[in-house]
N, C-alpha and C positions, 0 to 999 in steps of 0.2 A: 420408444418403436422404430427400428430402424427397417430398410430395406436391404437384403443382401441378394446377388444372383449367385448358383451352385449350378456347377457345369457336368450337371449329373443326368446320364441316360435312364438308369432304374435302379433304386437303392430300394432292400430289406433292410436293414441293419442301418443305425442312424447314433452314431457317435457313440459306439461301447464306453462300456465304465474302465476307465485307466486311471491310471496316476493322476496323471493332469486334470482330466475332470472333479475327480477326487476332490484335487486343492481345489478348483476355482467352486467347485458348489459346497464346501464345507462351511459351517456357520453363518448359512442365509437362508433367511427365512423362507424365502419366496425368490424363484431365479427358474427363468424360463425362455427354452428356446422351441419356437415352432416352426416346422417347416412343413412345407405344401410337396407332397408329392405326386408327379405323373411321368409320362411318356415323352414330354418335351424335354428338349435336350436344356434348355431354361427355365430355373424353379426359383418363384419367387419365394423368399423365406422373411418371416416376420418374427422379428426377435425384440421380447420385451422383458422386464425384468420391472418386480415393484419395490423392494428394496435396493438390492446394490447392483451397478450398472456393468452387463457384463461385454458392452459390446467395443470399448475399447482395449480391453487384453488381449493383447498377441499372443503366439504363440510365442515361446522363451521367456514372454517378460513376467515379472513374479507379481501376483496380487497382493492388493493389501489387507493387511490381517483385519478379522471380525470377531464379534466376538458373540458365541451361539446365542440364539435366543431359546429360550425354555416356554413351552406352551404345555400348559398340565393338561387344559381341555381339550380333548380333538374329538372331532364328528367328520362324516364325510361333506368334501364343502366347508367344514367348521362347523356345521350346522346342527347342534346339541340338542336344540331346545326341542322333547318332546320325543327322543332316540331311544327306543326300545331294546333294540339288540343287534352288534352288527359282527357279521363272518365275516371275514374275509380268508381268502385261503395262506395268504401271507401271513397271519397275523393268527397262530391257535388253530391250526387244522391238524387235525388227525386221522385214520380210520374210525378211530374210539369213541371220540369227541372231537365236536368245533367248538373252539372257544369262543365265549362274547368280546367281544376287542372294543366294547361302549364305557367298559367302566361299570354296568350293571351287575356282572359275572351271571349273566344267562345263558351258561353254558350248556348246547344239545350234546348228549350222548347218543353212542348204538353200544350198550355193551354185549350184545349178541354177534359173534365173530361172523359166522355167514349172513349178518344183516350189512357189516360194514361195510360204507362206499370206501372206492380207492382214493390215491392221493397222487395227482398226476403233478411232478414239480415244477415242471412249466408248461404248464397248462394251457393259460391264453396269453400272451404277449409278456410270455418269462416266470406269469404270475404262477402259482400251484392253485390249482382246482380241485377241487371232489368229483368224481368220476362215480355215475350209475349206470349198473349195464339194464337196471329193471325187475330189481327184488331188493335194493337196496337203499337205506334211507338214515337218518340221524334223526330221533327223536324214540316217546315213549309211547307212540300213538297217541291213544284214548287215556291215558293214563293222569292221576290227579298230582300234579308234583309243581308245585310251587319255582322249584332251585329250576325247573328248566321251561317256567311257561311267561314267554314274553310276556302277554297282556294281563296273567295274573289276574283278580278279581275287579278288572277294569269294565267299565262299557263302553266298549270301542264304537264312537259314533263317528269319529274323525281319524285317520289312518290312511299308512301309504308302505307300500314296499316297493323297494330297487331293487334292483339284479341285474347280473352280466352274466346268462345263461347260453348256453349250443345245447342244441338239442339234437342229437341222433336218428330219429324219427320224429316222423309229421304230428304224431298221434302220442302221448306223453303223459307224465303224472306232473304232479305240482311240485312247484318248486318250495314254497313256503307254506304250511296246512295248522293250523291250530282250532278244538274246539273251545268253543266260549261257555256254554252253558248244558246240560242234559240237553238231549234230544237232537236227532242228527241233521235238523234244519238251524242248527246256529254254528257252523263254521265258517272261521276266515279262511281262505285255499287263496292262492294264484299262480297261475300257471300261463308259460308263453303259448301254449301247444296243449293241449287235452287230446283224451281217446278220440275226441270228433275231428281235430287239426285247428279247433279253434280256443284264442286267447280268451283265457275266463277268469274272472275276478269276481269272488264273493266276500261281503264285506260286514258282518257276518252272512252267510244262505239263511231263507231267498232274495235280501240283497244283492244284484248280480249285475255283471255287466260283463259282454261278451261278445265277438264280431270272429271272423277270420282273420288268423294271426299274419298272416301276408309274409312270415320271413322265411328266410331259406335253413334246410340241412346241413348242418357243420361250418357257419357261420356267427359269430357271438355277437348278439343283441344287450342294450342298455335297455330293459325294461321300465318303465315304470307304472307304477296300480296305486292310485289314489283316491280318496273318498273322502268324503264330506257331507252335512247335511244335506245338501240340497245338488249335487254334482256326482256320478262314478265315472272315473277315464282310465284308461290304459291307452301306453305309450310305446312305442320301440323306434330307440332312438331318437324319439323328438316326434317321431311320424303318431299323428291320431290313429289306432287303430281302433276305438270308440270312445265315447263321451256321452253322458246322457244326462239328462238335470229331472230330477225330481224331491221328492218327499222321503231321507234316508234316515231312520232314525234306529233305533235299537234298546230295549231297555235291559239291563243290565241286571244285577252284576257280570262278571265271569264268575268264573268256579277254578280258575288254576289248573286247566286241563293243560298237558304239554306241549311243547311249541313241536315241527316238524320242519327238519328240510328232506327235500326228493319225494314227498310222499303227499297223495289225494286223497282228503277224505276218508276215514277209518270203517265206514259204512260201506261205500263203494271203489274200496282202494281199486290205485291206479298210482303205479311208481314213476319218476323219471329216469327217462335213459338221457343222457348225454352229460354235458359239465360245467358245474355250476363253482366256479371262482370267488362269488360274494353275496351275499345277501344282507340288503341294510332293510329296517323293521321301525318304521314310527308305529308308536299305539298313540301319541296325542299332534295331530298336525295345523291344532288352531292357530298357532302364530307363524305355519310353514307359509313364506310368500312367494312369490313368482321367480323373484332373483332367488334364493334359498333352493328353490327346486332347480333352477338352472346350475348353480352350484356343484348340488349334490350330481347331476347328471353329469355337467364336464368334469370334475373328477374322474366317474367311471371309464366316460367316453375316451380322456386321457391317457388312463392307468392300464386299458386294455386295445388300445389301437384301436378303436369305434369312430367313423364319422358321426357326426350328430347329423339329422335332417336340416338341410340349410338353403331350404327350398325360399324363407324366407331369412335374410342374413342373419344369423346368432351368433351371438358374443362364448367364447369359453371363459368360464368366469372363477378365478384363483378364490381362496376361503376368503381373501378383508374385501372381495365385490372387482377386483381390479381386474380388466381383462388380458388372460393369457392370449387369446387367439381372438381379431378381431373379424367379424363377420363380413364376408369379401363375397359379392354377387356373381364373380368369376371366378377367382381363385375360392372355392368350397368343396373340392374334391378331395380324396384320404389328407384329409389334417392331423400332423401325427407331432408330437412334441416331449424334448425332453426336460426334466427340473425335478425342483421340492417343493413340497408345500405342505409344513410341521405341522397346523393347525387340522391335517388329514391325515399325518405322518405317511404321507408320499413323499417318495424319491427316485424320481425314474433316471437312470442314466445310461438305459438301451428299449429298443421298442420297435414292434413289426405293427404295420398296416396293415389291417384286415380288405 
């Protein structure tokens, strides 16, 4: 870890992709340069690596060759256990279908042209995003369709949904919805800001956590919806929106209902309005540790230029658990980075900090 001083006043683009940067990053498993942006003239920078040091590489100096490390199993933050579906705007998004990047092949289609979401190629921090105008969504609503059912026949007792989302109205529909079995009162639903302006997580309904969403229109946030048999929590950029303790059980099994993105509840439908660049669904978080969740949220925050809550200084963690950014009580705003993490299939060479 080293400290560098940059003489910058304001900066929106940090080290755009160039041939030099491609040469410096090619073949490395993880490599990070984090920058703290502010209106100050002197901006402290943390530069850290986990495999090959870049601190001593100067402009014009030839970097030593390194063999690329192939990693077959990938997950957000390197967390693969219990992963049910992984929907990335930069990996398999089209208006007609959002492909699953988890390897489970639970692709979510929208065959009806008039209901197909848009695709913004530079949606959030140069990452493509699905765009929803209020009557578009991915999925087959309440159809029984094993091919597009993340939870399938499982009884969801311990689950999590992570997403980055921008809402264009304070009252909107769901990020993710899946009916579990017959009856209106058994849907898994997650939204940052429903039609009442509240963040809501049903897992499945009537098991619910809800509170005022507390976000800002047009601003991207990292959302974490987690449920165990004793707790339900919603986080926004690691700020606690609501956390409740209780006895949360569910008697299955599921019935292979289709998964949906951009839709809330087939019986009381509310359609999402805004942009969604990524949705991650864990259908079993029995083994998900606090560190694992921190890795997932670090991956999303770095990728989309979002600063996580630093009221208590919180590290940004790479997929191997090493620190990409060390929490600092003083330098805690506009945390930004470029780098590569193969276990997350993440390669950032330019970034915009929201």
